[in-house]
N, C-alpha and C positions, 0 to 999 in steps of 0.2 A: 440363475444368476444374476447379481447385480452390480451395475457399472457406477462407481463413484471418478467425476469428473469436476477438476477444480480449476480457477482461471482467477489469477490476481488482476485486475484491474487498474492494469498502467502497459501501455503502449501493444506494440505487435513483436516485439522480440523479446530480450531479457527486459523485466521489469527493475526500474530503477527510483529509488526514494531517497529523499532527503531526511536526514535525521530530524526527529520532531514530526514527521508526515504520520499521517494514517494508512495504514494499508489497509484494502478493502480485498476480498476473496469470495468468490462466489462458487458455491461448491454445490452440485449437482448427483442424486442418488437415484439410480434410473434401476427399473428392473428390463432386463433383457429376455425374459420370458414372456412370449404374445400366446394367446388363444388360437389354438389352429382353428382350419376349416373345418377338421371333421368336429372338434369340442363346440363350435358356434352352434352346427346344427346339429347337435346332442340336446345345448342349452334349447335352442329354438324347440326341440321335441319334447322336451323335457317341459317347457313352457304349457307346450301342447295339451299334454298327459296333466299337467295339474288344472290347465282349464275343464278337460274333459270330467276330473275329478269333481271339480267344483259342480258342474251341473248335473252329475250322479247322485251329489249329496243332495242337493237343491231337489232334485227328484224322490229321494229317498223319505225326505222330509213329507214330502206333500201328499206322500203316500201310505207314509205309515210304515213301509216297509223298514228290514232291517238294512242298517247303512254300508255303504262300502265295504268290502275286507279291509283289516287293518296292514296285511303285506304292502298294500299300495302307498298306504303315509308312507311305512321304512322305507321303500324304496326311495322315496322323494329325501328323505333325510340321509340317505347314503350319498346320495347323488350332491346334496349339498357340501356333506363332509368331504366330499372330492373336490370341490371346487375350492375349498377352506386351503386342501393342500397346498394351491397353486400362490400363496402368498409366501412373501419374504419377510423376516422379521430381522433388526438389525438390531445391537442391545444396547450399543451407545453408542460415539462420535464425539471428539474433541478436537480441537487444532490450537498448537502452538507456534512461536517464533524464539528462534534460537540463533546467535553465533559461536560458531566451531572458532577454535584457534588450535593449526598446529605449527606447531617451532620445532626447529632444529634441538635434539638433546645434548647433541655435541657440543653446540656452542654457546647456546641459549638456558637458562633458567628460568623460572617464574618470578614474580616478583611475591614479595613477602606478606601477600594480602589474601586470608583464607578464606576469606567471606565470597570473594570475586573469582579468586584461584582454586579451587578445589578439586583435586583431580577425584575424589572420591564419587562414585557412582549417585545422583540427586533424582534418579528418575524411578525411585521405587525397586523394590524385588526384582527378580530373573523370570518373574512368571510369566507364561506365554498371554495371558490376555492382560497385563499391566500394558499402561503407555509409557514408551522409552523412546522419546525422538531422536537421544543420538547412539541407540544402540546399531553396533557393527559402524560408526564413525573416528575416526582417528584424531586425535588430539582431545583437546578438552571446552566444555562448555561454557564461557565466560560472561554470558546473555540467554536468560532465557525469561521470558514472557509467561506468565501466570497462564496454565491450560484453562478454556475455556469450552463449556460442554455444548455441542450444537444441540444434541436432542438425547433422548431415553425410549428403547420400545421404538421404532418408527419400522410399522408396520408397511409394506406393499404391493401392491395386489399386480398383475399383469400387468406389463406395459406403463404403469404408471410412474410418476416423476416427481420429485420435491426438492426444491430449491432453498439453501441458506445462505446466508452471508456472515462471512466472520469478518471482524476488524479489531485492529490495534496498532495504537500509537507508539511511535519509537521512541526512546530516550532521547537526548540533545548529546549524551558523553559515549555515545558508539563509538567503535573504531570503524573506518569504513570497508567495502571489500577490497582485500589486497591481498595478492598473490606475488610473495617475494620469495628471496631465497633462505633469511632466518625464519621468517613468522608467516602466515598467511591465516588470513579474514574471511570467512565464508559465512552466508545466511540463508536461512532456509525454514519456510514455511512447513512443520509437519500435518501432516492429517491423520488421525487413528481411527482405525474402523473396525469393531469388532462383532461378527454375524451369529446368530444366534448356533448355541455348540459348537464355535468355531474360536481362533487362536485370532490375535490381534493382528490389523493389516496395517502398513504404514505408508504414505503417500506425501512424497516430499516435494514442493516447489521453491527452486533457487531463484534469489533475486539480489541486486546490487543496493550498498548504502554509500552515499556519497555523504561526508561530512565538512562542514565551514570550518575552517579554524576561528578559535573565539568566539562562535556564532552566539553563546548563550551570553554573549555581553552586550549585543545588539537586542535580542528579545527580550522584554518586560517580563517579570514574573506573574503568573497566571493570576495568584491570588491576590496582587495590587493591581491587577487590570480592572476590575469593577466595570468593565464594559465601556471604558472609555481609553482611548490610545490616540495620542497625536502624533501619527504618521511623518507629517510634513517636521517636526520638531525632533526626533527622533533621527531622519533621515540628513535633517540638516548637520544632527553632531556626528553623522557619519562622516561625510563631507567636507568636516572642520570650516563652516559655515554657521556666519551669525542670523537669527531669523527673530522676528521679534512677536511674541507669542500672546503677550498680554494683553493685546487687542480682542484674542478671542473672548465671549461671551458666551458662556455655557448656558445662559439663559434664553439665548436668542433662538427663535422657532425654527427657522431653516438649518438643514443638516449641512453639518460641513463634510464635503466630501474626504476629507483624508480622516476623518474618524470611522471607526469600525465599532457599531455597539454590539450590544448583548445577543441582540436577535437574531443578527447574520453573523456571529460566532467569530472567532480569530482566526484568520488563515494565513498559517505561518507558511507555506509554500509563497505566498506571492508577495510576502514581505522577504522572505529567503531570498528569493529571486531577483528584488528591488536592490536588496543588500549587494548582489554579487554583481549586479550592474554600474553600483556607485564605486565597487573597490577596482573593478576591472577597466570604466570608462575615463577614469582621471587621467589625464596627461601630466607628466611627471618628469620633463626633459633632463636626461642626464647626461654628462659626458667623462669618458675615461680615457684618460691617456695612459700608454703601453710603451713599456721603454726598457732596456735593459744596459748592461753597463757602457755598452757602445754607442748608447743616445736613443733618442723618441726614434720608436717603431711606426706608432698609427693611433689615432685619436678617433675614440668608438662612441656613437652617439645612439643612445636607446631613448626611445618617447616614454615607455612604461617597462614596471619591472613586474607586475601584477596582470596575469592571463588567466583566461578560462580554456577548460580543456576543448578544445577546434580551433583555437584562436592561431593566427596566424603570426607570429614574433617577427617585428622589422628592426633593421640596425644598420645604421650607416656608418661607413670606413672613410678617415679622411687620413690623405698621407701626406698632405703638402709639407710639412712640418718634419716629415721622417727624417732622419739620421742615419737609417740604415736599413738600405734595399730590402723588402720584402717579395720574394719570388711567386709564394702561393701562401692562401691563409684557408682554414677550414673550420667551418665551426658546427657541433655536436650536442645535439640537446641531450640530457643526461640526468638521472634519476642516480639516489644515492640511499640505499637504507642503513640506517643506523642504528645497533643496540643499546639501548640504553644503559648508563653506567652501572645500575642495579641488577640488569639481566645478563649481563656479561661472565660467561664461563669461567674463562682465565681473563686476568687483567692486560694481560699479554696478546694476546691474539687480538687480530685486524677487525675491527670493529665496524665494519663499514663494508658495504659492497654496491657497485657500480655499474648503472646497465643504461647504454646507448640507445636511443630512439628515430632520432633522425641524422642525417650527414650530409652535409654541403661543402664543397672543394670547390674553390675560387681562384684562377692565374688572378695576381694584381701586379706585375713588375713593368715599372715606367705608367703606371695607373696616378693619379691623383686622387680619384674618388670612388668610391664603390659601396655595395648594401648588398645585404643579405637578407633571406625571407627561409625562416623554418617554421613549417608545420606541425603543431599538435595533435598526435592520433590523438580518436575518439574515445578507445582503448584503456588509454593510462588510469589511473590514479592521481586524486589531486595531494596536494602537500599536508601532512595529517604528522599530528607527535600521540603515540599510545605509551601503555606503560612499558612494552617488550621493545617495539621498534617505532623508529620516524623515519618518513619519508620527506626526502629534499630534493629541489631542482634546480639544475644551474643549465648554463650554456658555456659548454668547454669552447675556446679558443686555442687554435694551434696556427703559429704565424713560420713558416720556412725562410730563414734569412740568407742572404749571401755573405760567405765568411770571407770572398774578394770582392774587391769594390769593381764594379759594372761600369761600361762606358755607355753615359747618357746618348740617347738619338738627335743627331744635329738635324731640326726639324727646320724646313725654310718658310718664310713667309708667303712664299706663293703656291697657292696650293694643286698647281698643277703639276710641280715639279714631286715626285715620288722618291718616297727615303727606305734604304733595304738596310737590314741590322741582320747581322750574323750572331747567334750566341756563340759562346765557348761551347766545345765540345763536353768537357765536365763544369759542375758548378757544384763546388761545395756548400753546402748550407747547413744551418745550426736552428733546431727546432725548438722554440718557445713556446711554453702554453700559459694560459692564463683563464680564472674561471669568474662566470658574473653571475651572483645565485640569483634566482627568479622565487615568485611564488606562484606555482598553480592551482584555481580555485573549480571546483567541479560546474557545468552548465546544465541548461534546464534537464532535469528529469525525466519531462514528458519526452523530450525531442531522442535524449540518449535510450529512450526506451523502444524507438524506433531505429537506432541506428547500431549499439552494441548486439552483436550476435554471442550468445555463450555456447562454449567446448561443451557444456553439460547439457547431455542430450537425454535427461530423464524423463520419462514421460507423464502427461498431467492428468492420467487415469490409469483407473487401477478395477480390476476386475475379482469381484467375492463370489467365489464357486459355490 
């Protein structure tokens, strides 16, 4: 038997990658057949017999006697043949990355792009010896890398092990891993193996992909890079700052720490993390006034509207200028999945689906100021736009307003005097909602690979009988 064990080199839980990153996978082929103690002793006896045969042959040559009978030589050849039977041969093995898209056919139809959305089988014929990564999978494949052959005719002896490394770079225009109601995007690395006189067996390794909206605008073309890229200039353009770059002299001997030369290569991941830091760390204080036909309700202050997965959203509420008493408020973190106009099955159907991920409720009657903190879960999908669906995030506010006037509490200037207030037996309220759009960005894929646990329990090894 042969064991195939594969491990994507990223994190201890579910591997997570940015678009544009290179995936590396270590694949081990190990023979589980071991030489038994009896076989070891037999091999020792065989070596001793060979030594005796050599001694007798030398003696026969010295005494000019007939040589040792031929049947002993045939005996050794038979033993060698039996030992060769312990080896296993793997005809070929190759690996490929694909993105599978499953969609609700009753509500979604594919875009008119036959090159990318082709429902016909692309993996070849249905032979049991062909490599078909999408075999027995629902949906269609919207991205498939070119299959890479790891080896051909690999022979493994008892207890022998061989290791191969597969690497592939992800394109920038991929949709992130997403499990929605209308569409689902899932990524897997598929390894195909065929043993001699056997059928093809597949080993699938799931992983997650993060995409950064308009990330290709921040990354220069590799063809125009030419080994020189001014990191500081690009960063200043992102944060809308001015920088004097004319003073840089390319003929200067000292290396610029913001330069990435051709020898060291271009690190897309490092730059992507810096872009995320610039986008989510900027303070952009905004004030929003919420009111209805009766007057002002509250003024909401947000420090920023760009967040990373795992961040805490902090906001402040000011009721000082409120003209309508607010009894209670609720803040909900919601995601909205929207079908693109081109892919809607019916124009009259509802094109969106809203899911709630975190909810916070607070009483605010007689309060002048309040605040809220919303935790973003780490297993969520960032904001993205694809050909089929898009995902947006928002903070959904609900305010419970009193329909009747509430007598204010008369507080005394003396702190030693206590004041009591008895609420009415019933308080009719009116619910008013308001949405604040926010942008959710991915976070460090190395950290995510150690935090996100996948519900997919597929094994990372395969046994070839």
